[in-house]
Every structure is written in C-alpha cells, then in structure tokens.
py3Dmol code that shows the C-alpha trace and the ligand (Angstrom):
import py3Dmol

protein = """\
ATOM      1  CA  MET A   1      85.192  81.517  70.602  1.00  0.00           C
ATOM      2  CA  LEU A   2      81.936  80.517  72.300  1.00  0.00           C
ATOM      3  CA  ILE A   3      81.267  83.749  74.058  1.00  0.00           C
ATOM      4  CA  ARG A   4      81.257  87.029  72.149  1.00  0.00           C
ATOM      5  CA  PRO A   5      79.926  89.985  74.178  1.00  0.00           C
ATOM      6  CA  ARG A   6      79.918  92.077  70.984  1.00  0.00           C
ATOM      7  CA  ARG A   7      76.949  90.020  69.669  1.00  0.00           C
ATOM      8  CA  ASN A   8      74.790  91.937  72.159  1.00  0.00           C
ATOM      9  CA  ARG A   9      76.048  95.287  70.902  1.00  0.00           C
ATOM     10  CA  GLN A  10      75.727  94.846  67.152  1.00  0.00           C
ATOM     11  CA  ASN A  11      72.810  97.212  66.568  1.00  0.00           C
ATOM     12  CA  GLU A  12      70.740  99.796  68.386  1.00  0.00           C
ATOM     13  CA  VAL A  13      67.656  97.573  68.649  1.00  0.00           C
ATOM     14  CA  ILE A  14      69.555  94.907  70.559  1.00  0.00           C
ATOM     15  CA  ARG A  15      71.421  97.496  72.580  1.00  0.00           C
ATOM     16  CA  SER A  16      68.245  99.234  73.657  1.00  0.00           C
ATOM     17  CA  MET A  17      66.556  95.922  74.454  1.00  0.00           C
ATOM     18  CA  ILE A  18      69.186  95.052  77.033  1.00  0.00           C
ATOM     19  CA  ARG A  19      69.963  98.555  78.315  1.00  0.00           C
ATOM     20  CA  GLU A  20      70.223  98.485  82.100  1.00  0.00           C
ATOM     21  CA  ASN A  21      69.694 102.105  83.103  1.00  0.00           C
ATOM     22  CA  PHE A  22      67.473 104.968  82.052  1.00  0.00           C
ATOM     23  CA  LEU A  23      67.581 108.666  82.456  1.00  0.00           C
ATOM     24  CA  ALA A  24      64.490 110.839  82.264  1.00  0.00           C
ATOM     25  CA  PRO A  25      63.572 114.407  83.278  1.00  0.00           C
ATOM     26  CA  GLU A  26      61.645 113.088  86.294  1.00  0.00           C
ATOM     27  CA  HIS A  27      64.933 111.913  87.819  1.00  0.00           C
ATOM     28  CA  LEU A  28      66.306 115.455  87.839  1.00  0.00           C
ATOM     29  CA  ILE A  29      66.072 118.313  90.344  1.00  0.00           C
ATOM     30  CA  ALA A  30      67.113 121.771  89.151  1.00  0.00           C
ATOM     31  CA  PRO A  31      68.921 124.007  91.661  1.00  0.00           C
ATOM     32  CA  LEU A  32      68.160 127.717  91.123  1.00  0.00           C
ATOM     33  CA  PHE A  33      69.634 130.893  92.616  1.00  0.00           C
ATOM     34  CA  VAL A  34      67.351 133.722  93.686  1.00  0.00           C
ATOM     35  CA  ILE A  35      68.059 137.351  94.558  1.00  0.00           C
ATOM     36  CA  ASP A  36      66.015 140.312  95.719  1.00  0.00           C
ATOM     37  CA  GLY A  37      64.702 142.960  93.346  1.00  0.00           C
ATOM     38  CA  LYS A  38      62.707 143.041  90.113  1.00  0.00           C
ATOM     39  CA  ASP A  39      63.690 142.081  86.594  1.00  0.00           C
ATOM     40  CA  GLN A  40      67.110 140.859  87.710  1.00  0.00           C
ATOM     41  CA  ASN A  41      69.009 138.182  85.843  1.00  0.00           C
ATOM     42  CA  ILE A  42      72.650 138.358  86.887  1.00  0.00           C
ATOM     43  CA  PRO A  43      74.877 135.742  85.268  1.00  0.00           C
ATOM     44  CA  ILE A  44      77.173 133.715  87.520  1.00  0.00           C
ATOM     45  CA  LYS A  45      80.590 133.889  85.875  1.00  0.00           C
ATOM     46  CA  SER A  46      81.849 130.513  87.018  1.00  0.00           C
ATOM     47  CA  MET A  47      78.561 128.796  86.082  1.00  0.00           C
ATOM     48  CA  PRO A  48      77.838 129.672  82.438  1.00  0.00           C
ATOM     49  CA  GLY A  49      74.126 129.305  81.717  1.00  0.00           C
ATOM     50  CA  HIS A  50      73.102 130.082  85.302  1.00  0.00           C
ATOM     51  CA  SER A  51      72.079 133.383  86.831  1.00  0.00           C
ATOM     52  CA  ARG A  52      70.866 134.825  90.060  1.00  0.00           C
ATOM     53  CA  LEU A  53      67.197 135.459  89.314  1.00  0.00           C
ATOM     54  CA  SER A  54      64.768 137.844  90.948  1.00  0.00           C
ATOM     55  CA  ILE A  55      61.472 136.220  91.887  1.00  0.00           C
ATOM     56  CA  ASP A  56      59.667 137.353  88.696  1.00  0.00           C
ATOM     57  CA  HIS A  57      62.324 135.666  86.544  1.00  0.00           C
ATOM     58  CA  LEU A  58      62.447 132.676  88.874  1.00  0.00           C
ATOM     59  CA  ILE A  59      58.757 132.050  88.244  1.00  0.00           C
ATOM     60  CA  LEU A  60      59.253 132.152  84.461  1.00  0.00           C
ATOM     61  CA  GLU A  61      62.150 129.728  84.749  1.00  0.00           C
ATOM     62  CA  ALA A  62      60.146 127.373  86.974  1.00  0.00           C
ATOM     63  CA  LYS A  63      57.250 127.396  84.500  1.00  0.00           C
ATOM     64  CA  GLU A  64      59.577 126.560  81.647  1.00  0.00           C
ATOM     65  CA  LEU A  65      61.271 123.761  83.588  1.00  0.00           C
ATOM     66  CA  TYR A  66      57.905 122.339  84.559  1.00  0.00           C
ATOM     67  CA  SER A  67      56.727 122.276  80.960  1.00  0.00           C
ATOM     68  CA  MET A  68      59.902 120.364  80.078  1.00  0.00           C
ATOM     69  CA  GLY A  69      59.242 117.701  82.710  1.00  0.00           C
ATOM     70  CA  ILE A  70      61.487 119.000  85.509  1.00  0.00           C
ATOM     71  CA  LYS A  71      59.057 118.956  88.399  1.00  0.00           C
ATOM     72  CA  CYS A  72      61.298 119.717  91.348  1.00  0.00           C
ATOM     73  CA  ILE A  73      63.556 122.699  91.984  1.00  0.00           C
ATOM     74  CA  ALA A  74      65.965 123.406  94.839  1.00  0.00           C
ATOM     75  CA  LEU A  75      66.129 127.062  95.858  1.00  0.00           C
ATOM     76  CA  PHE A  76      69.252 128.876  97.002  1.00  0.00           C
ATOM     77  CA  PRO A  77      68.834 132.519  98.025  1.00  0.00           C
ATOM     78  CA  ALA A  78      71.690 134.996  97.606  1.00  0.00           C
ATOM     79  CA  ILE A  79      71.299 137.251 100.642  1.00  0.00           C
ATOM     80  CA  GLN A  80      72.523 140.866 100.740  1.00  0.00           C
ATOM     81  CA  ASP A  81      75.597 141.340 102.900  1.00  0.00           C
ATOM     82  CA  SER A  82      73.779 143.839 105.109  1.00  0.00           C
ATOM     83  CA  LEU A  83      71.381 141.073 106.233  1.00  0.00           C
ATOM     84  CA  LYS A  84      74.132 138.620 107.195  1.00  0.00           C
ATOM     85  CA  THR A  85      74.783 138.407 110.948  1.00  0.00           C
ATOM     86  CA  PRO A  86      76.700 136.125 113.329  1.00  0.00           C
ATOM     87  CA  ASP A  87      73.402 134.621 114.552  1.00  0.00           C
ATOM     88  CA  ALA A  88      72.053 134.213 110.981  1.00  0.00           C
ATOM     89  CA  ARG A  89      68.643 135.436 112.079  1.00  0.00           C
ATOM     90  CA  GLU A  90      67.629 136.195 108.490  1.00  0.00           C
ATOM     91  CA  ALA A  91      67.431 132.391 108.078  1.00  0.00           C
ATOM     92  CA  TYR A  92      64.038 132.435 109.820  1.00  0.00           C
ATOM     93  CA  ASN A  93      62.687 135.843 108.838  1.00  0.00           C
ATOM     94  CA  GLU A  94      59.354 134.876 107.307  1.00  0.00           C
ATOM     95  CA  GLN A  95      59.399 138.001 105.117  1.00  0.00           C
ATOM     96  CA  GLY A  96      62.876 137.077 103.903  1.00  0.00           C
ATOM     97  CA  LEU A  97      63.798 136.321 100.306  1.00  0.00           C
ATOM     98  CA  ASN A  98      63.865 132.532 100.664  1.00  0.00           C
ATOM     99  CA  PHE A  99      60.306 132.292 101.963  1.00  0.00           C
ATOM    100  CA  ARG A 100      58.927 134.875  99.516  1.00  0.00           C
ATOM    101  CA  ALA A 101      60.474 132.867  96.693  1.00  0.00           C
ATOM    102  CA  ILE A 102      59.011 129.590  97.964  1.00  0.00           C
ATOM    103  CA  ARG A 103      55.530 131.095  98.306  1.00  0.00           C
ATOM    104  CA  ALA A 104      55.742 132.675  94.853  1.00  0.00           C
ATOM    105  CA  ILE A 105      56.642 129.377  93.176  1.00  0.00           C
ATOM    106  CA  LYS A 106      53.974 127.411  95.013  1.00  0.00           C
ATOM    107  CA  GLU A 107      51.371 130.004  93.982  1.00  0.00           C
ATOM    108  CA  SER A 108      52.331 130.343  90.345  1.00  0.00           C
ATOM    109  CA  VAL A 109      53.534 126.827  89.491  1.00  0.00           C
ATOM    110  CA  PRO A 110      51.425 124.715  91.874  1.00  0.00           C
ATOM    111  CA  GLY A 111      52.575 121.307  90.613  1.00  0.00           C
ATOM    112  CA  MET A 112      56.235 122.160  91.061  1.00  0.00           C
ATOM    113  CA  LEU A 113      57.879 120.520  94.082  1.00  0.00           C
ATOM    114  CA  VAL A 114      60.116 122.917  95.936  1.00  0.00           C
ATOM    115  CA  MET A 115      63.117 121.805  97.935  1.00  0.00           C
ATOM    116  CA  GLY A 116      64.437 124.256 100.517  1.00  0.00           C
ATOM    117  CA  ASP A 117      67.984 124.254 101.792  1.00  0.00           C
ATOM    118  CA  ILE A 118      68.634 124.035 105.516  1.00  0.00           C
ATOM    119  CA  ALA A 119      71.958 125.583 106.617  1.00  0.00           C
ATOM    120  CA  LEU A 120      73.081 128.968 107.888  1.00  0.00           C
ATOM    121  CA  ASP A 121      75.857 129.873 105.443  1.00  0.00           C
ATOM    122  CA  PRO A 122      73.844 132.157 103.112  1.00  0.00           C
ATOM    123  CA  TYR A 123      72.722 134.165 106.171  1.00  0.00           C
ATOM    124  CA  SER A 124      75.813 134.017 108.357  1.00  0.00           C
ATOM    125  CA  SER A 125      78.369 136.826 108.393  1.00  0.00           C
ATOM    126  CA  ASP A 126      80.914 134.076 109.161  1.00  0.00           C
ATOM    127  CA  GLY A 127      79.957 132.097 106.072  1.00  0.00           C
ATOM    128  CA  HIS A 128      79.586 128.883 108.051  1.00  0.00           C
ATOM    129  CA  ASP A 129      76.711 126.405 108.070  1.00  0.00           C
ATOM    130  CA  GLY A 130      76.476 126.547 111.856  1.00  0.00           C
ATOM    131  CA  LEU A 131      76.926 129.150 114.583  1.00  0.00           C
ATOM    132  CA  VAL A 132      80.519 130.104 115.317  1.00  0.00           C
ATOM    133  CA  ASP A 133      81.853 130.510 118.840  1.00  0.00           C
ATOM    134  CA  PRO A 134      83.287 134.043 118.701  1.00  0.00           C
ATOM    135  CA  LYS A 135      86.137 133.161 121.091  1.00  0.00           C
ATOM    136  CA  THR A 136      87.328 129.818 119.806  1.00  0.00           C
ATOM    137  CA  GLY A 137      86.035 129.823 116.211  1.00  0.00           C
ATOM    138  CA  GLU A 138      84.444 126.441 116.869  1.00  0.00           C
ATOM    139  CA  ILE A 139      81.266 125.572 114.916  1.00  0.00           C
ATOM    140  CA  LEU A 140      78.667 124.968 117.609  1.00  0.00           C
ATOM    141  CA  ASN A 141      76.526 121.914 117.011  1.00  0.00           C
ATOM    142  CA  ASP A 142      73.581 121.866 119.404  1.00  0.00           C
ATOM    143  CA  PRO A 143      72.785 125.610 119.453  1.00  0.00           C
ATOM    144  CA  THR A 144      72.724 125.477 115.646  1.00  0.00           C
ATOM    145  CA  LEU A 145      70.022 122.786 115.629  1.00  0.00           C
ATOM    146  CA  GLU A 146      67.475 125.137 117.143  1.00  0.00           C
ATOM    147  CA  ILE A 147      68.015 127.716 114.402  1.00  0.00           C
ATOM    148  CA  LEU A 148      67.887 125.085 111.688  1.00  0.00           C
ATOM    149  CA  ALA A 149      64.551 123.924 113.107  1.00  0.00           C
ATOM    150  CA  ARG A 150      63.153 127.461 112.939  1.00  0.00           C
ATOM    151  CA  GLN A 151      64.352 127.748 109.362  1.00  0.00           C
ATOM    152  CA  ALA A 152      62.760 124.386 108.489  1.00  0.00           C
ATOM    153  CA  ILE A 153      59.418 125.329 110.032  1.00  0.00           C
ATOM    154  CA  CYS A 154      59.381 128.640 108.138  1.00  0.00           C
ATOM    155  CA  GLU A 155      60.118 126.776 104.919  1.00  0.00           C
ATOM    156  CA  ALA A 156      57.373 124.241 105.601  1.00  0.00           C
ATOM    157  CA  LYS A 157      54.916 127.072 106.360  1.00  0.00           C
ATOM    158  CA  ALA A 158      55.898 128.774 103.113  1.00  0.00           C
ATOM    159  CA  GLY A 159      54.982 125.550 101.301  1.00  0.00           C
ATOM    160  CA  VAL A 160      58.220 123.676 100.760  1.00  0.00           C
ATOM    161  CA  ASP A 161      57.692 119.997  99.904  1.00  0.00           C
ATOM    162  CA  ILE A 162      61.183 118.761 100.741  1.00  0.00           C
ATOM    163  CA  ILE A 163      63.699 120.161 103.177  1.00  0.00           C
ATOM    164  CA  GLY A 164      67.349 119.501 102.454  1.00  0.00           C
ATOM    165  CA  PRO A 165      69.605 119.826 105.489  1.00  0.00           C
ATOM    166  CA  SER A 166      73.030 120.570 103.987  1.00  0.00           C
ATOM    167  CA  ASP A 167      74.659 121.724 107.229  1.00  0.00           C
ATOM    168  CA  MET A 168      76.177 118.419 108.472  1.00  0.00           C
ATOM    169  CA  MET A 169      75.482 119.121 112.154  1.00  0.00           C
ATOM    170  CA  ASP A 170      75.137 115.938 114.236  1.00  0.00           C
ATOM    171  CA  GLY A 171      71.582 114.901 115.046  1.00  0.00           C
ATOM    172  CA  ARG A 172      69.900 117.391 112.755  1.00  0.00           C
ATOM    173  CA  VAL A 173      67.718 114.977 110.835  1.00  0.00           C
ATOM    174  CA  GLY A 174      65.982 113.685 113.954  1.00  0.00           C
ATOM    175  CA  TYR A 175      65.802 117.167 115.456  1.00  0.00           C
ATOM    176  CA  LEU A 176      64.201 118.582 112.301  1.00  0.00           C
ATOM    177  CA  ARG A 177      61.818 115.628 111.948  1.00  0.00           C
ATOM    178  CA  ASN A 178      60.557 116.163 115.501  1.00  0.00           C
ATOM    179  CA  ALA A 179      60.274 119.914 115.038  1.00  0.00           C
ATOM    180  CA  LEU A 180      58.327 119.544 111.782  1.00  0.00           C
ATOM    181  CA  ASP A 181      56.019 116.896 113.231  1.00  0.00           C
ATOM    182  CA  GLU A 182      55.257 119.004 116.311  1.00  0.00           C
ATOM    183  CA  GLU A 183      54.111 121.802 114.019  1.00  0.00           C
ATOM    184  CA  GLY A 184      51.928 119.460 111.972  1.00  0.00           C
ATOM    185  CA  PHE A 185      54.240 119.065 108.987  1.00  0.00           C
ATOM    186  CA  GLN A 186      54.295 115.254 108.956  1.00  0.00           C
ATOM    187  CA  LYS A 187      54.158 115.252 105.158  1.00  0.00           C
ATOM    188  CA  THR A 188      57.253 117.384 104.574  1.00  0.00           C
ATOM    189  CA  LEU A 189      60.014 115.145 103.257  1.00  0.00           C
ATOM    190  CA  ILE A 190      63.585 115.269 104.463  1.00  0.00           C
ATOM    191  CA  MET A 191      66.231 114.739 101.812  1.00  0.00           C
ATOM    192  CA  SER A 192      69.303 114.646 103.980  1.00  0.00           C
ATOM    193  CA  TYR A 193      72.724 115.615 102.730  1.00  0.00           C
ATOM    194  CA  THR A 194      73.902 112.381 104.330  1.00  0.00           C
ATOM    195  CA  ALA A 195      77.448 112.195 102.991  1.00  0.00           C
ATOM    196  CA  LYS A 196      78.512 115.742 102.265  1.00  0.00           C
ATOM    197  CA  TYR A 197      82.239 116.084 101.815  1.00  0.00           C
ATOM    198  CA  ALA A 198      84.539 119.036 102.539  1.00  0.00           C
ATOM    199  CA  SER A 199      85.069 119.528  98.837  1.00  0.00           C
ATOM    200  CA  ALA A 200      86.786 122.050  96.576  1.00  0.00           C
ATOM    201  CA  PHE A 201      84.042 121.398  94.017  1.00  0.00           C
ATOM    202  CA  TYR A 202      81.702 123.905  95.727  1.00  0.00           C
ATOM    203  CA  GLY A 203      83.708 126.932  94.586  1.00  0.00           C
ATOM    204  CA  PRO A 204      81.345 128.302  91.909  1.00  0.00           C
ATOM    205  CA  PHE A 205      78.335 127.885  94.230  1.00  0.00           C
ATOM    206  CA  ARG A 206      80.079 129.984  96.867  1.00  0.00           C
ATOM    207  CA  ASP A 207      80.715 132.617  94.170  1.00  0.00           C
ATOM    208  CA  ALA A 208      77.017 132.562  93.318  1.00  0.00           C
ATOM    209  CA  LEU A 209      75.928 133.173  96.907  1.00  0.00           C
ATOM    210  CA  ASP A 210      79.046 134.988  98.051  1.00  0.00           C
ATOM    211  CA  SER A 211      78.963 132.509 100.932  1.00  0.00           C
ATOM    212  CA  ALA A 212      82.552 131.297 101.322  1.00  0.00           C
ATOM    213  CA  PRO A 213      83.669 130.947 104.970  1.00  0.00           C
ATOM    214  CA  LYS A 214      85.314 134.143 106.193  1.00  0.00           C
ATOM    215  CA  LYS A 215      87.729 132.153 108.346  1.00  0.00           C
ATOM    216  CA  GLY A 216      88.887 128.559 108.253  1.00  0.00           C
ATOM    217  CA  ASP A 217      87.222 125.768 106.339  1.00  0.00           C
ATOM    218  CA  LYS A 218      84.308 123.369 106.804  1.00  0.00           C
ATOM    219  CA  LYS A 219      86.370 120.306 107.743  1.00  0.00           C
ATOM    220  CA  THR A 220      85.023 119.953 111.297  1.00  0.00           C
ATOM    221  CA  TYR A 221      81.533 119.277 109.965  1.00  0.00           C
ATOM    222  CA  GLN A 222      81.780 118.228 106.309  1.00  0.00           C
ATOM    223  CA  MET A 223      83.336 114.806 105.706  1.00  0.00           C
ATOM    224  CA  ASP A 224      86.941 113.993 104.882  1.00  0.00           C
ATOM    225  CA  PRO A 225      87.221 113.087 101.176  1.00  0.00           C
ATOM    226  CA  SER A 226      89.475 110.172 102.179  1.00  0.00           C
ATOM    227  CA  ASN A 227      86.603 108.333 103.855  1.00  0.00           C
ATOM    228  CA  GLY A 228      84.038 105.943 102.407  1.00  0.00           C
ATOM    229  CA  THR A 229      83.001 103.776 105.333  1.00  0.00           C
ATOM    230  CA  GLU A 230      82.188 106.867 107.378  1.00  0.00           C
ATOM    231  CA  ALA A 231      79.397 107.601 104.887  1.00  0.00           C
ATOM    232  CA  LEU A 232      77.733 104.341 105.951  1.00  0.00           C
ATOM    233  CA  ARG A 233      77.823 105.536 109.556  1.00  0.00           C
ATOM    234  CA  GLU A 234      76.147 108.821 108.589  1.00  0.00           C
ATOM    235  CA  ALA A 235      73.622 106.861 106.542  1.00  0.00           C
ATOM    236  CA  ALA A 236      72.699 104.567 109.440  1.00  0.00           C
ATOM    237  CA  LEU A 237      72.074 107.639 111.615  1.00  0.00           C
ATOM    238  CA  ASP A 238      70.011 109.482 109.017  1.00  0.00           C
ATOM    239  CA  GLU A 239      67.858 106.421 108.427  1.00  0.00           C
ATOM    240  CA  ALA A 240      67.279 105.955 112.146  1.00  0.00           C
ATOM    241  CA  GLU A 241      66.453 109.660 112.481  1.00  0.00           C
ATOM    242  CA  GLY A 242      63.758 109.509 109.811  1.00  0.00           C
ATOM    243  CA  ALA A 243      65.352 110.715 106.577  1.00  0.00           C
ATOM    244  CA  ASP A 244      63.199 109.955 103.528  1.00  0.00           C
ATOM    245  CA  ILE A 245      65.927 110.260 100.898  1.00  0.00           C
ATOM    246  CA  MET A 246      69.712 110.279 101.357  1.00  0.00           C
ATOM    247  CA  MET A 247      72.064 112.395  99.292  1.00  0.00           C
ATOM    248  CA  VAL A 248      75.723 112.076  98.388  1.00  0.00           C
ATOM    249  CA  LYS A 249      77.582 115.275  97.550  1.00  0.00           C
ATOM    250  CA  PRO A 250      79.573 115.982  95.436  1.00  0.00           C
ATOM    251  CA  GLY A 251      78.582 113.367  92.902  1.00  0.00           C
ATOM    252  CA  LEU A 252      81.163 112.571  90.267  1.00  0.00           C
ATOM    253  CA  ALA A 253      84.216 112.075  92.449  1.00  0.00           C
ATOM    254  CA  TYR A 254      82.070 110.098  94.920  1.00  0.00           C
ATOM    255  CA  LEU A 255      80.306 107.525  92.728  1.00  0.00           C
ATOM    256  CA  ASP A 256      81.673 104.786  95.000  1.00  0.00           C
ATOM    257  CA  VAL A 257      79.859 106.365  97.946  1.00  0.00           C
ATOM    258  CA  ILE A 258      76.589 106.515  95.989  1.00  0.00           C
ATOM    259  CA  TYR A 259      77.029 102.836  95.151  1.00  0.00           C
ATOM    260  CA  ARG A 260      77.747 101.833  98.741  1.00  0.00           C
ATOM    261  CA  LEU A 261      74.769 103.744 100.133  1.00  0.00           C
ATOM    262  CA  LYS A 262      72.485 102.206  97.522  1.00  0.00           C
ATOM    263  CA  GLN A 263      73.725  98.720  98.459  1.00  0.00           C
ATOM    264  CA  GLN A 264      73.321  99.313 102.178  1.00  0.00           C
ATOM    265  CA  SER A 265      70.016 101.149 102.309  1.00  0.00           C
ATOM    266  CA  THR A 266      66.434 100.659 101.218  1.00  0.00           C
ATOM    267  CA  LEU A 267      65.946 104.433 101.035  1.00  0.00           C
ATOM    268  CA  PRO A 268      66.037 106.277  97.704  1.00  0.00           C
ATOM    269  CA  ILE A 269      69.449 107.815  97.042  1.00  0.00           C
ATOM    270  CA  SER A 270      70.181 111.135  95.402  1.00  0.00           C
ATOM    271  CA  ALA A 271      73.385 112.579  94.007  1.00  0.00           C
ATOM    272  CA  TYR A 272      74.324 116.257  93.867  1.00  0.00           C
ATOM    273  CA  ASN A 273      76.201 116.997  90.641  1.00  0.00           C
ATOM    274  CA  VAL A 274      77.724 120.141  92.150  1.00  0.00           C
ATOM    275  CA  SER A 275      78.743 123.524  90.797  1.00  0.00           C
ATOM    276  CA  GLY A 276      82.434 122.696  90.250  1.00  0.00           C
ATOM    277  CA  GLU A 277      81.556 119.602  88.235  1.00  0.00           C
ATOM    278  CA  TYR A 278      79.221 121.710  86.114  1.00  0.00           C
ATOM    279  CA  ALA A 279      81.870 124.408  85.648  1.00  0.00           C
ATOM    280  CA  MET A 280      84.473 121.884  84.460  1.00  0.00           C
ATOM    281  CA  VAL A 281      82.162 120.516  81.768  1.00  0.00           C
ATOM    282  CA  LYS A 282      81.271 124.052  80.611  1.00  0.00           C
ATOM    283  CA  ALA A 283      84.894 125.168  80.508  1.00  0.00           C
ATOM    284  CA  ALA A 284      86.051 122.164  78.499  1.00  0.00           C
ATOM    285  CA  ALA A 285      83.104 122.511  76.134  1.00  0.00           C
ATOM    286  CA  GLN A 286      83.752 126.237  75.613  1.00  0.00           C
ATOM    287  CA  ASN A 287      87.283 125.345  74.597  1.00  0.00           C
ATOM    288  CA  GLY A 288      85.970 122.798  72.140  1.00  0.00           C
ATOM    289  CA  TRP A 289      87.740 120.007  74.017  1.00  0.00           C
ATOM    290  CA  ILE A 290      84.703 117.796  74.650  1.00  0.00           C
ATOM    291  CA  ASP A 291      81.293 117.186  73.102  1.00  0.00           C
ATOM    292  CA  HIS A 292      79.156 119.038  75.635  1.00  0.00           C
ATOM    293  CA  ASP A 293      75.802 117.315  75.133  1.00  0.00           C
ATOM    294  CA  LYS A 294      77.206 113.803  75.103  1.00  0.00           C
ATOM    295  CA  VAL A 295      79.338 114.431  78.171  1.00  0.00           C
ATOM    296  CA  VAL A 296      76.336 115.836  80.060  1.00  0.00           C
ATOM    297  CA  LEU A 297      74.171 112.798  79.351  1.00  0.00           C
ATOM    298  CA  GLU A 298      77.009 110.351  80.039  1.00  0.00           C
ATOM    299  CA  THR A 299      77.720 112.082  83.350  1.00  0.00           C
ATOM    300  CA  LEU A 300      74.087 111.974  84.444  1.00  0.00           C
ATOM    301  CA  MET A 301      73.814 108.322  83.401  1.00  0.00           C
ATOM    302  CA  SER A 302      76.860 107.498  85.523  1.00  0.00           C
ATOM    303  CA  PHE A 303      74.951 108.638  88.602  1.00  0.00           C
ATOM    304  CA  ARG A 304      72.018 106.417  87.684  1.00  0.00           C
ATOM    305  CA  ARG A 305      74.341 103.462  87.069  1.00  0.00           C
ATOM    306  CA  ALA A 306      76.032 104.003  90.438  1.00  0.00           C
ATOM    307  CA  GLY A 307      72.610 103.755  92.074  1.00  0.00           C
ATOM    308  CA  ALA A 308      71.236 107.285  92.331  1.00  0.00           C
ATOM    309  CA  ASP A 309      67.483 107.485  91.924  1.00  0.00           C
ATOM    310  CA  ILE A 310      67.513 111.280  91.858  1.00  0.00           C
ATOM    311  CA  ILE A 311      70.106 113.738  90.543  1.00  0.00           C
ATOM    312  CA  LEU A 312      70.371 117.389  91.530  1.00  0.00           C
ATOM    313  CA  THR A 313      72.089 119.022  88.604  1.00  0.00           C
ATOM    314  CA  TYR A 314      72.643 122.440  87.037  1.00  0.00           C
ATOM    315  CA  HIS A 315      72.366 120.582  83.715  1.00  0.00           C
ATOM    316  CA  ALA A 316      68.701 119.753  84.426  1.00  0.00           C
ATOM    317  CA  LYS A 317      67.215 122.082  81.832  1.00  0.00           C
ATOM    318  CA  GLU A 318      69.622 121.266  79.016  1.00  0.00           C
ATOM    319  CA  ALA A 319      69.413 117.561  79.821  1.00  0.00           C
ATOM    320  CA  ALA A 320      65.606 117.683  79.671  1.00  0.00           C
ATOM    321  CA  LEU A 321      65.881 119.338  76.245  1.00  0.00           C
ATOM    322  CA  LEU A 322      68.197 116.574  75.048  1.00  0.00           C
ATOM    323  CA  LEU A 323      66.039 113.814  76.512  1.00  0.00           C
ATOM    324  CA  ASN A 324      62.686 115.096  75.197  1.00  0.00           C
TER     325      ASN A 324
END
"""
ligand_1 = """\
16
PBG
C 75.899 125.047 101.860
C 75.779 124.426 100.531
C 76.840 124.318 99.625
C 76.334 123.730 98.480
C 74.983 123.459 98.696
N 74.663 123.891 99.999
C 78.249 124.810 99.698
C 79.038 124.554 100.896
O 78.820 123.617 101.646
O 79.939 125.363 101.111
C 77.154 123.466 97.255
C 76.451 123.148 96.005
C 77.277 123.220 94.799
O 78.508 123.404 94.819
O 76.675 123.095 93.732
N 75.073 124.694 102.853
"""
view = py3Dmol.view(width=600, height=400)
view.addModel(protein, "pdb")
view.setStyle({"model": 0}, {"cartoon": {"style": "trace"}})
view.addModel(ligand_1, "xyz")
view.setStyle({"model": 1}, {"stick": {}})
view.zoomTo()
view.show()
C-alpha cells in the first residue's frame, strides 16, 4: 500500500497541523429573547438553558457573553399580546421594548455588536412577517416594505450595528438599504436572511415569542425545503441589492445550501442554527443519548466546514465556555 491516509491521523500534533477548519467565539452570534418588566427571567420550556429576559437581566447576560468573547448578539423581543395589531405598528414605536433593549445594550456594553431583527411577526396579531390582506388572507409584499423600513430606521437610530431582515418579502434588501442610506445610516450592515425556508424547526422560537401564525403557514414567502437552486436566485438578488452578509436558515438540514452560496458568492455567509435544532440536541442530551458538549462542537464545526463564516446559535455561550 503506497497511500495510507491514516498516517496523517496518527497523533494529535499531526492532526492539528493539517486541520482545515477552526471554530472560535468570534464566529458566533448569540440570539437572546427580551421581555418587558424588571427582574424577569422566564425559562423557555422547549429551549432549556434559554429564558425571556427583562432588560436588566439582558444587560448582565450581554456583559457575560462579551467577557467570554461573544461580541455580537441578535435581539428578539417578546411583545405583549395587547400590543399586537394587524398593522404591527408596535414594530416602529421608538419607546417600544425592542428599541429600549437595543439602547440599553449599546449604553452598558458599548463594544457589543447588536443585530436587530426585521419582520412583523412579533408585533402582528396575525403572527405573519408581513401585512395580511383581511379579505383574502394574502401576505402583502409592497405595503410591508414601508413598515419594515420604518422598523429598520428605528433600530438604526437606537444604535443597532446590523439589521437582519428575516421577513422574506421580495425586494426588501434594496428597499431597506435605500431607506437607511437616506437617513444617513450608510454604516449599518445588512445581514439578509437570504435563503430562509418554511421550516418546522422554528417551533421552539415561536413558543418563545408566542408568534406562531394565527392562520395558515409561511409558505408563500419562506422557501420550499425541496429547493436548492432557488437559494442561488435569492442570493443573486440580495447581492445586487446591497446585502453585506447572506444567511441560510435553518442550518443543519441545509448545509448543502450554505455550501452552494459560499461557492457562488464572494460575500461572507452565515448560518442560523435554529431553535428546533437546539431543542433536539438538548432533548437527546437530557436523555443521556448523546454527549452534549461534543455534539455541540461537532455541529458548529459542520457549519464552518460547509462554508459558514458566522454562526447564529443558541449554543453560543456554552460553546464559548468549551472553546476558551
Ligand atoms: C421570524 C423569525 C423566525 C425565526 C427568526 N425570525 C421564525 C419564523 O420565521 O417563524 C426563527 C429562529 C429560530 O427558530 O431559532 N421573523
């Protein structure tokens, strides 16, 4: 035998010399859930280890993450039912929870990058990412863009570094880029949810925000899980419309899509390791069926190997602990 691949694996020194991919805390973004009130820390049942935090607790968590090397968080506000309306106007109420949380983080943890979500579902009494036509139930594209732009400008004013349009309306990246630029926010990045699939893996997240659609599903705007090439079409549009970073979501069941986007594009690619993926790992670990820590690191490495530069993950904190 002339060729023996095992020669390169015989000890850790050789293995680490030829290792192709690395994972470090700076690759990770931690999504966090925020609620109104003081001294609130309400566990999310389907996401063990995660809670809805009031702003005082959110600040403590952000400080801890920062000290561990996690320097970007993505905020998701859980809005009271009484503030949810068909026009989702709470989405651009500058005194609203989302913007208070952003300002609080930027004041108390100045180095922390904050990513703000752009979509109407947390604020919509219909639980959809866009406006719903009351007669037909259709999700209205162009009228939604205007509201998303207001939301984005409020987030930028509050100090957000990155906006993350997760709504999947057509044309929103370009529309938001123009709106931000007109208001002088040329430096605000757009991390577009470029290939966001109509996935069952978002279940625990919708529990956390109580944001599941009241009627129907999200299949007329989120992508069909059967499609890969369509992601390249979305990517070409987002690039042309000025996206700075392109995301694939969910992550684990869509590693092929991450790979294809990375091959096609010169933009940085991110992967969203979503709530359902997190919940599955936690459930198996709680049953003693898998080695939790090893599975977490192997999962995160798989995103890096597929081509993701950045990973949004609910494992961010525990992964940083393991990596440090
Ligand atoms: C909604 C939004 C969702 C997630 C992030 N933004 C859920 C959805 O589209 O219904 C899911 C994240 C996760 O499951 O971790 N704009």
